[in-house]
C-alpha positions as CSV (number, residue, x, y, z in Angstrom):
1,M,-100.3,-36.2,150.6
2,I,-103.2,-33.8,151.0
3,F,-104.5,-32.5,154.3
4,L,-108.0,-34.0,154.8
5,L,-110.4,-31.9,156.7
6,C,-113.2,-34.5,157.0
7,E,-114.4,-36.7,159.9
8,Y,-114.1,-33.8,162.3
9,V,-117.2,-33.7,164.6
10,M,-117.9,-30.2,166.0
11,T,-120.2,-28.8,168.5
12,D,-120.8,-25.2,169.6
13,M,-118.5,-25.7,172.5
14,Q,-115.7,-27.1,170.3
15,H,-115.4,-24.4,167.6
16,P,-111.7,-24.8,166.8
17,G,-111.3,-21.3,165.4
18,L,-112.6,-19.7,168.6
19,L,-110.6,-22.1,170.8
20,A,-107.5,-21.2,168.9
21,Q,-108.1,-17.4,169.4
22,Q,-108.8,-17.9,173.1
23,A,-105.7,-20.1,173.6
24,Q,-103.4,-17.8,171.6
25,A,-104.6,-14.8,173.7
26,T,-104.0,-16.6,177.0
27,M,-102.6,-20.1,177.2
28,G,-103.8,-23.3,175.7
29,Y,-102.7,-26.9,176.1
30,Y,-103.1,-30.0,173.9
31,A,-102.9,-33.6,175.2
32,T,-103.1,-36.1,172.4
33,D,-105.6,-39.0,172.4
34,M,-103.8,-40.5,169.4
35,E,-101.8,-43.8,169.8
36,D,-99.1,-43.1,167.3
37,G,-97.6,-40.5,165.0
38,D,-99.3,-37.4,166.4
39,P,-97.7,-34.6,164.5
40,L,-98.1,-32.1,167.3
41,V,-96.9,-33.9,170.4
42,P,-93.9,-36.3,170.5
43,L,-95.0,-39.7,171.8
44,Y,-91.7,-41.3,172.5
45,T,-88.9,-40.2,174.8
46,I,-85.5,-41.7,175.4
47,E,-82.5,-40.8,177.6
48,V,-78.8,-41.6,177.4
49,S,-76.3,-41.3,180.2
50,D,-72.9,-42.4,179.0
51,R,-70.3,-41.9,176.4
52,A,-71.7,-44.5,174.0
53,G,-75.1,-42.9,174.3
54,V,-73.7,-39.5,173.4
55,A,-71.9,-41.1,170.4
56,L,-75.3,-42.5,169.3
57,L,-77.0,-39.1,169.5
58,R,-74.2,-37.5,167.6
59,R,-74.8,-40.1,164.8
60,L,-78.6,-39.7,164.8
61,L,-79.2,-36.0,165.2
62,T,-78.5,-33.0,163.0
63,I,-77.6,-30.9,166.0
64,D,-74.5,-31.8,168.0
65,V,-75.3,-32.6,171.6
66,K,-71.8,-31.7,172.6
67,N,-72.7,-28.1,171.8
68,L,-75.7,-28.1,174.1
69,H,-75.2,-26.3,177.4
70,S,-76.4,-27.9,180.6
71,G,-80.2,-27.3,180.8
72,Q,-80.5,-26.3,177.1
73,T,-83.3,-27.6,174.9
74,K,-83.1,-27.5,171.1
75,P,-85.0,-29.0,168.2
76,S,-83.3,-31.4,165.7
77,F,-84.0,-33.5,162.7
78,I,-83.6,-37.2,162.5
79,L,-82.7,-38.2,158.9
80,N,-82.6,-41.3,156.9
81,A,-79.7,-42.4,154.7
82,F,-81.0,-40.3,151.8
83,G,-80.9,-37.1,153.9
84,N,-84.7,-36.9,154.1
85,V,-86.4,-36.1,157.4
86,M,-87.7,-39.1,159.3
87,D,-88.7,-37.2,162.4
88,I,-88.4,-34.0,164.4
89,A,-86.9,-34.4,167.9
90,F,-86.6,-32.1,170.9
91,V,-83.2,-32.6,172.6
92,T,-82.4,-31.6,176.2
93,H,-79.1,-31.6,178.1
94,L,-80.2,-32.5,181.6
95,R,-78.6,-30.6,184.3
96,D,-77.5,-33.5,186.6
97,A,-74.7,-34.9,184.5
98,D,-72.4,-34.1,181.5
99,E,-73.6,-37.1,179.5
100,H,-77.3,-37.1,180.4
101,Y,-79.6,-36.2,177.5
102,R,-83.3,-36.6,176.8
103,V,-84.7,-36.9,173.3
104,S,-88.4,-36.8,172.4
105,F,-89.8,-37.7,168.9
106,H,-93.0,-38.6,167.3
107,T,-93.2,-42.0,165.7
108,A,-92.7,-45.7,166.4
109,E,-90.8,-46.0,163.2
110,T,-88.2,-43.6,164.5
111,L,-88.0,-45.6,167.7
112,A,-87.2,-48.7,165.7
113,W,-84.6,-46.8,163.7
114,V,-82.9,-45.6,167.0
115,H,-82.8,-49.3,168.1
116,Q,-81.2,-50.3,164.9
117,V,-78.5,-47.6,165.0
118,A,-77.9,-48.2,168.7
119,K,-77.2,-51.9,168.0
120,A,-74.6,-50.9,165.4
121,F,-72.9,-48.6,167.9
122,D,-73.2,-51.0,170.9
123,A,-75.0,-48.2,172.7
124,E,-77.9,-48.3,175.2
125,F,-80.7,-46.0,176.0
126,D,-83.7,-45.9,178.3
127,T,-87.2,-45.5,177.0
128,L,-89.3,-43.4,179.3
129,T,-93.0,-43.9,180.0
130,V,-94.1,-40.2,180.1
131,T,-97.1,-38.3,178.9
132,T,-96.3,-35.2,176.9
133,V,-98.6,-32.1,176.7
134,R,-97.9,-29.1,174.5
135,V,-98.6,-25.5,175.6
136,W,-99.0,-22.4,173.5
137,G,-100.1,-18.8,174.0
138,K,-98.8,-15.4,175.1
139,D,-99.1,-16.4,178.8
140,I,-96.7,-19.4,178.7
141,A,-94.2,-17.2,180.5
142,R,-96.3,-18.0,183.6
143,L,-94.8,-21.5,183.5
144,G,-91.5,-19.9,184.5
145,V,-89.4,-21.6,181.8
146,A,-86.9,-19.5,179.8
147,P,-86.9,-20.1,176.0
148,N,-84.8,-23.0,174.9
149,T,-84.2,-24.3,178.4
150,M,-85.6,-27.0,180.7
151,K,-87.0,-26.7,184.2
152,R,-88.7,-28.9,186.8
153,I,-92.1,-27.5,187.8
154,T,-95.0,-28.7,189.9
155,V,-98.4,-29.2,188.4
156,G,-100.9,-30.1,191.0
157,E,-98.9,-32.5,193.1
158,T,-96.8,-33.9,190.3
159,E,-93.2,-32.9,189.4
160,V,-93.2,-32.2,185.7
161,T,-90.3,-31.6,183.3
162,A,-90.9,-28.5,181.2
163,L,-89.0,-28.1,177.9
164,H,-89.3,-24.7,176.2
165,T,-88.8,-25.3,172.4
166,G,-88.6,-21.7,171.5
167,E,-92.2,-21.5,170.2
168,S,-94.1,-23.6,172.7
169,V,-93.5,-25.6,175.9
170,L,-93.6,-29.4,176.3
171,L,-94.6,-30.7,179.7
172,Q,-93.6,-34.3,180.5
173,A,-94.4,-36.6,183.5
174,E,-95.6,-40.1,184.2
175,G,-99.3,-40.8,184.1
176,A,-102.0,-38.3,183.0
177,Q,-103.7,-37.3,186.2
178,W,-101.6,-34.1,186.5
179,I,-103.1,-32.8,183.2
180,D,-106.4,-31.9,185.0
181,A,-104.5,-29.5,187.2
182,L,-103.1,-27.4,184.3
183,E,-104.2,-23.8,183.9
184,G,-105.4,-22.6,180.6
185,V,-107.7,-23.7,177.8
186,R,-107.7,-27.4,176.8
187,I,-107.8,-27.4,173.0
188,D,-108.6,-29.9,170.3
189,W,-106.4,-31.1,167.4
190,I,-107.5,-28.4,164.9
191,A,-107.0,-25.6,167.4
192,A,-103.6,-27.0,168.3
193,N,-102.5,-27.3,164.7
194,T,-103.7,-23.7,164.2
195,L,-101.5,-22.4,167.1
196,S,-98.6,-24.4,165.7
197,I,-99.0,-22.8,162.3
198,L,-99.3,-19.3,163.9
199,A,-96.1,-20.0,165.8
200,G,-94.2,-21.0,162.7
201,E,-93.4,-24.4,164.0
202,T,-92.3,-27.3,161.9
203,N,-94.3,-30.4,162.8
204,A,-94.8,-33.9,161.4
205,I,-97.3,-33.0,158.7
206,D,-94.6,-30.9,157.1
207,W,-92.3,-33.9,156.6
208,M,-94.5,-37.0,156.6
209,T,-94.3,-37.3,152.9
210,G,-90.9,-38.8,153.5
211,D,-89.1,-36.8,150.8
212,M,-88.4,-33.5,152.5
213,S,-84.9,-32.3,153.4
214,P,-84.1,-30.0,156.3
215,V,-83.2,-27.3,153.7
216,Q,-86.7,-27.6,152.1
217,L,-88.3,-27.1,155.5
218,G,-86.3,-23.9,156.0
219,K,-84.8,-24.9,159.3
220,T,-81.0,-24.8,158.6
221,A,-80.5,-23.5,162.1
222,W,-81.2,-27.1,163.2
223,L,-78.1,-28.3,161.4
224,D,-74.8,-28.2,163.2
225,L,-72.0,-28.8,160.7
226,S,-69.3,-27.3,162.9
227,D,-67.5,-30.6,163.5
228,A,-66.2,-31.8,160.2
229,Y,-65.5,-35.2,161.7
230,R,-69.0,-35.8,162.9
231,V,-70.8,-38.0,160.4
232,F,-74.5,-38.0,161.2
233,I,-76.8,-40.0,159.1
234,G,-77.7,-38.1,155.9
235,R,-75.0,-35.5,156.5
236,A,-73.3,-35.5,153.0
237,L,-76.5,-34.8,151.1
238,T,-77.8,-32.4,153.7
239,E,-74.5,-30.4,153.8
240,A,-74.5,-30.2,150.0
241,L,-78.0,-28.8,149.9
242,A,-77.3,-26.4,152.8
243,K,-74.3,-24.9,151.0
244,H,-75.5,-25.0,147.4
245,G,-79.2,-25.5,147.3
246,T,-82.0,-22.9,147.2
247,P,-84.1,-23.1,150.4
248,T,-87.8,-23.4,149.9
249,A,-89.9,-20.4,151.1
250,V,-92.1,-21.8,153.8
251,T,-95.1,-19.4,153.8
252,T,-98.2,-18.9,155.8
253,I,-101.3,-18.1,153.8
254,A,-104.7,-17.0,155.0
255,C,-108.2,-16.2,153.8
256,E,-111.5,-15.4,155.5
257,V,-114.2,-17.8,154.6
258,E,-117.8,-17.7,155.8
259,N,-118.7,-20.7,157.9
260,A,-115.1,-21.9,157.5
261,E,-115.5,-24.4,160.3
262,G,-117.8,-26.5,158.0
263,L,-114.8,-27.3,155.8
264,F,-113.4,-29.3,158.6
265,E,-116.4,-31.6,158.5
266,E,-116.8,-32.1,154.8
267,G,-114.1,-30.6,152.6
268,V,-110.6,-30.9,151.3
269,I,-108.3,-28.0,150.6
270,G,-106.1,-29.2,147.9
271,G,-103.5,-26.5,147.1
272,V,-102.5,-23.3,145.5
273,Y,-103.0,-23.0,141.7
274,T,-102.4,-20.3,139.0
275,Q,-105.6,-18.9,137.6
276,D,-104.9,-21.0,134.5
277,G,-105.2,-24.2,136.6
278,D,-101.6,-25.1,137.1
279,L,-100.8,-26.6,140.5
280,I,-98.1,-24.6,142.3
281,A,-98.0,-26.5,145.7
282,K,-100.3,-28.7,147.7
283,T,-101.6,-27.7,151.1
284,Y,-100.5,-30.0,153.9
285,R,-101.4,-28.2,157.1
286,I,-104.5,-26.2,157.6
287,G,-105.8,-24.4,160.7
288,L,-108.6,-22.1,161.6
289,T,-108.6,-18.9,163.7
290,G,-112.0,-17.3,164.0
291,N,-113.4,-17.7,160.5
292,T,-109.9,-17.4,158.9
293,L,-108.3,-20.4,157.3
294,I,-104.5,-20.5,157.5
295,A,-102.0,-22.9,156.1
296,R,-98.3,-23.5,155.9
297,I,-97.1,-24.1,152.3
298,D,-93.9,-24.1,150.3
299,L,-94.2,-21.5,147.5
300,P,-91.6,-20.3,145.0
301,Q,-89.9,-17.1,146.2
302,N,-90.7,-15.2,142.9
303,L,-94.3,-16.3,142.7
304,D,-96.9,-13.5,142.1
305,T,-99.5,-14.7,144.7
306,D,-102.0,-12.1,143.5
307,Q,-102.4,-14.2,140.4
308,C,-103.0,-17.4,142.3
309,V,-106.0,-19.0,144.1
310,W,-106.4,-21.5,146.9
311,V,-108.5,-24.4,145.7
312,N,-110.9,-26.7,147.7
313,G,-110.4,-30.0,146.0
314,E,-107.8,-32.4,144.7
315,E,-107.7,-30.8,141.3
316,F,-108.4,-27.3,139.9
317,S,-112.1,-26.8,140.5
318,Q,-114.6,-24.8,142.4
319,P,-114.7,-23.4,145.0
320,V,-111.6,-21.3,144.9
321,Y,-110.4,-18.6,147.4
322,R,-108.3,-15.6,147.2
323,F,-105.6,-15.5,149.9
324,E,-103.0,-13.3,151.5
325,V,-99.5,-14.1,152.5
326,R,-98.5,-13.5,156.1
C-alpha cells in the first residue's frame, strides 16, 4: 500500500499546508464527507449496557473496559484471530451506569465483525446514528474536556458528547446542523491528516494493510494484559510479541519542498531508500504544513538516516529528497 497524493483539487483558499498551520496554532475541526472507512474520523458507534455487553467488549478490545473509570475515554485496538489490527476504537465508560460503554470505530467490516462475535456471545448492542467531528489544535482546552475523559457540552443549541482521546477531541451528536456552530477552522482531509501526524496519532492508514500488529504500531499502552483469564481475540500472538518482540520505531520525517502542495495533485511519495536504491520502508501517511512534507513511517532503530533519501515514486527514481527525523 502506497499513499497516493493524486486527485486532490486545490484552490488558493484551500492550501492544506496553510490550513494545517492555522488550525494547529488555534483550533481546527474535520467533518468527513466520506461514506466509509475514513482513517481520521470513526464512522460507527455502538453502546452496550449490560453484563453480556461488557463480556463482548472484553472479548473484542485490547484494553479491558473493567479497568476504565466512570467518564474515562481510552483508545484500543480491535484485532483479528491472527493478532493483526482490524481497527482502532475509542472506548468510553459513560457516567450514568456501571455497565454503560460507548465504542467508536472506523469501518463497516469491523461492524460486521462485532455482530459476528456478539452472536457467539449472545450479546446485544445498540448502533447509534451520530455524526463524529474531530478537533485538533492548541486551543482545544476551550472545549472544557480534560484529557482522556468525556463531557457533555453544548454546540449551538445541540447537546454534544465530547471525547478527549489524549491528542484530539471527538465530538458526537445526531445530525450535522450543529457543525456550523463550531468555533475554529474547518479543515480538509490533507490538513486533518497533517495534524494527526503532528500529534503522533495512530489512524487507519497505519494499519489498513491488514498485517500490522499492535507492537509494530508502537502502541503497547493500548494493551491491557493484567487479567490473565481475559482471552481477547488475538491475545496469544499479541502477548508474545509484546513480551519478546522488538517494537518498530514509528518515526516522523520531514523535508521542505518548493511548491510541495503540487505533489498532492500529481505525485506519489513512495518511501525511504538507501542511496544505493534499496527500499527501507514505504511511506503510508503524508501531510503538509506550510511547504514542509511530513510523514509517519516505520524505520529500523539503528538506521543511519543521513545516508537515506525520500523518493517520489513507486521505485527508486528521481526526484529524491533529503529529510530530517523529528
